[in-house]
C-alpha positions in Angstrom: 120.5 106.7 97.4 122.0 106.7 94.0 121.8 104.0 91.4 125.1 102.4 92.4 124.3 102.2 96.1 120.9 100.7 95.3 122.4 98.1 93.0 124.9 97.1 95.8 122.0 96.8 98.2 119.9 94.7 95.9 122.6 92.3 94.6 123.2 90.1 97.7 119.5 89.8 98.3 118.9 88.8 94.7 121.8 86.3 94.8 120.4 84.7 98.0 116.9 84.4 96.4 118.3 83.0 93.2 120.3 80.4 95.2 117.0 79.1 96.6 115.9 78.1 93.0 112.7 80.1 92.6 110.6 80.0 89.4 110.5 83.8 89.3 112.1 86.8 91.0 109.6 89.6 91.8 111.0 93.0 92.5 108.1 95.0 94.0 107.0 98.4 95.3 109.8 100.1 93.3 109.3 103.9 93.7 112.0 105.6 91.6 113.9 105.6 88.3 117.3 105.1 90.0 116.0 102.0 91.6 114.6 100.6 88.3 118.0 101.3 86.8 119.8 99.7 89.7 117.8 96.5 89.3 119.0 96.2 85.7 122.6 96.0 87.1 121.8 94.0 90.3 119.9 91.3 88.5 122.4 90.6 85.7 123.7 87.0 85.4 121.1 85.4 87.7 119.4 83.5 84.9 115.9 84.0 86.4 112.7 85.4 84.9 112.0 88.7 86.7 108.7 90.5 87.2 108.8 94.2 88.2 106.1 95.9 90.2 106.2 99.7 90.5 104.8 101.9 93.2 102.7 104.7 91.6 100.6 107.8 92.4 99.0 110.2 89.9 100.1 108.3 86.8 103.8 108.6 87.8 106.3 106.7 90.0 106.0 107.6 93.7 109.0 109.8 93.4 107.2 111.8 90.6 109.2 110.3 87.8 107.7 109.5 84.4 106.1 106.1 84.2 106.9 105.7 80.5 110.5 106.3 81.2 110.3 103.7 84.0 108.9 101.1 81.5 111.7 101.9 79.1 114.4 101.4 81.8 112.6 98.3 83.0 113.1 96.8 79.6 116.9 96.7 80.4 116.3 94.4 83.3 117.7 90.9 82.4 114.9 88.3 82.1 112.1 90.8 82.6 108.9 88.9 81.8 106.1 91.0 83.4 105.7 94.6 84.4 103.0 96.3 86.6 102.1 98.1 89.8 101.3 97.4 93.4 100.7 99.2 96.7 98.2 101.6 95.2 94.4 102.0 94.7 92.6 100.2 92.0 92.0 103.6 90.3 95.7 104.4 90.4 96.5 100.9 89.1 94.1 101.2 86.2 95.6 104.5 85.1 99.2 103.3 85.5 98.5 100.1 83.5 97.2 102.2 80.7 100.4 104.2 80.6 102.6 101.0 80.9 100.7 99.3 78.0 101.7 102.2 75.7 105.3 101.5 76.5 105.6 97.7 76.7 104.3 94.6 75.2 105.1 92.5 78.3 102.3 90.9 80.3 101.0 93.4 82.9 100.4 92.7 86.6 98.6 94.5 89.3 98.0 94.0 93.0 96.4 97.0 94.6 95.8 97.8 98.2 92.4 97.1 99.8 90.8 100.4 98.8 90.4 101.5 102.4 91.4 105.0 103.4 93.2 105.9 106.6 91.3 108.5 108.7 94.1 110.2 110.7 91.7 112.2 112.9 89.8 109.0 113.9 92.9 106.9 113.8 91.2 104.1 111.9 90.7 102.7 108.4 87.5 103.7 106.6 85.6 100.7 105.2 86.4 99.4 101.8 83.7 98.8 99.1 82.2 95.3 99.0 84.1 94.2 95.9 87.9 93.5 96.3 90.1 96.2 94.8 91.7 93.8 92.4 88.2 93.3 90.8 87.9 97.1 90.3 90.9 97.3 87.9 89.7 98.1 84.4 92.7 97.1 82.4 93.9 93.8 80.8 96.2 92.1 83.2 97.9 88.7 83.1 98.6 88.5 86.9 96.4 90.0 89.6 96.4 90.0 93.4 96.3 92.2 96.5 98.7 94.2 98.5 98.3 96.1 101.8 95.3 95.1 103.9 94.1 92.6 101.3 93.5 89.2 103.0 92.9 85.6 101.9 89.2 86.1 101.6 89.6 88.8 99.0 92.2 86.9 97.1 89.8 83.8 97.1 87.0 86.0 95.6 89.4 87.3 92.9 90.5 83.7 92.1 86.9 82.5 91.9 86.0 85.4 89.5 89.1 84.7 87.3 88.4 80.9 87.3 85.0 81.8 85.9 86.6 83.6 83.0 86.0 87.2 84.2 89.5 88.8 83.7 88.4 92.4 82.9 
């Protein structure tokens, strides 16, 4: 889809969410530059703070686009108050956050997947390390959480660690 189509797709959803009176609008798992650009149009005039979370792999957006360019485009989103990544491994998140930090002064956010790996031959998830993926991020973040296959127990462990002052 092109930028215009994506903006038309996002706008009614954003308006419906804004009408509910949220504290913040989170646009998440954004994989491409055209979608980042579309959000800068679709979110105009809503009067809400916006956080943007990008989908990344290999230090780039999922579509292969430059992450620094994504940060620059994200800066055009009205009300943008935080920028980060989700739906990736802790290692991918750490690398991407380092790139984003070079391109923005906004607070960073991250909520990685569990860290499990899908074994297609065995048709099952291979066990995750003991520590929640969010605790394996080695970058300064203001907001942290979990995405795919991260449950309430892992989020509670992260919250306890953060409450104790450990915010690596």
